[in-house]
C-alpha positions as CSV (number, residue, x, y, z in Angstrom):
1,M,0.1,0.0,-0.2
2,L,1.5,3.4,-0.8
3,A,1.8,5.7,2.1
4,I,1.2,9.3,1.6
5,T,3.6,11.4,3.5
6,T,3.0,14.9,5.1
7,Q,5.6,16.2,2.9
8,D,4.1,14.9,-0.4
9,V,0.9,16.6,0.6
10,I,2.8,20.0,1.2
11,E,4.7,19.3,-2.2
12,E,1.2,18.8,-4.0
13,M,-0.1,22.1,-2.5
14,T,2.8,23.8,-3.0
15,N,2.6,23.2,-6.8
16,A,-0.8,23.8,-7.0
17,F,-0.9,26.9,-5.2
18,L,2.4,28.7,-6.6
19,G,2.6,27.1,-10.2
20,T,5.6,26.2,-11.8
21,D,6.8,29.7,-12.2
22,A,7.4,30.3,-8.4
23,T,11.1,30.9,-7.4
24,S,12.8,28.5,-5.0
25,R,12.4,31.3,-2.1
26,Q,8.7,31.3,-2.8
27,K,8.2,27.4,-2.7
28,Y,10.6,27.5,0.5
29,L,8.7,30.1,2.6
30,F,5.0,28.5,1.4
31,E,6.2,24.9,2.4
32,Q,7.8,26.2,5.8
33,S,4.5,28.0,6.6
34,L,2.5,24.6,5.9
35,H,5.2,22.5,8.0
36,N,4.7,25.3,10.7
37,L,0.8,24.8,10.6
38,V,1.1,21.0,10.9
39,R,3.2,21.6,13.9
40,I,0.7,23.6,15.5
41,A,-2.1,21.2,14.7
42,Q,-0.1,18.3,16.2
43,A,0.4,20.5,19.4
44,E,-3.1,21.5,19.5
45,Q,-4.0,17.8,19.3
46,K,-1.8,16.5,22.0
47,I,-3.4,19.3,24.1
48,E,-7.0,18.0,23.4
49,I,-6.1,14.6,24.0
50,K,-4.4,15.1,27.5
51,A,-7.7,17.1,28.4
52,S,-9.9,14.3,27.4
53,V,-7.7,11.6,29.0
54,K,-7.6,14.0,32.5
55,K,-11.3,14.4,32.3
56,L,-12.0,10.9,31.8
57,T,-9.7,9.3,34.2
58,G,-8.9,12.3,36.6
59,A,-5.3,11.5,36.1
60,D,-2.7,14.2,35.7
61,L,-0.3,13.4,32.8
62,A,2.2,16.2,33.6
63,D,5.0,13.6,33.3
64,T,3.9,11.7,30.2
65,E,5.0,11.9,26.5
66,L,1.5,13.8,25.5
67,C,2.5,16.8,27.4
68,M,4.2,19.9,26.1
69,P,7.8,20.1,26.8
70,K,8.4,22.7,29.7
71,V,10.8,25.5,29.2
72,M,13.2,25.5,31.8
73,P,14.0,29.0,33.2
74,R,17.3,30.8,32.6
75,N,19.9,31.4,35.2
């Protein structure tokens, strides 16, 4: 079975939106914007999953993989 990756979809969207006349810089900026949207969506999904699990179980998942990384304060 052929697996379609996020990169494949981003390339297709870039080509469809910008066409063949786009510069490499335009393509790069558009692709990076789409990658950032994917990252934001993944982070939001993890937050929603964490909230759902906490609501259903009453458990605090602060030390699990589902939570966002904590920023360490600078000294």
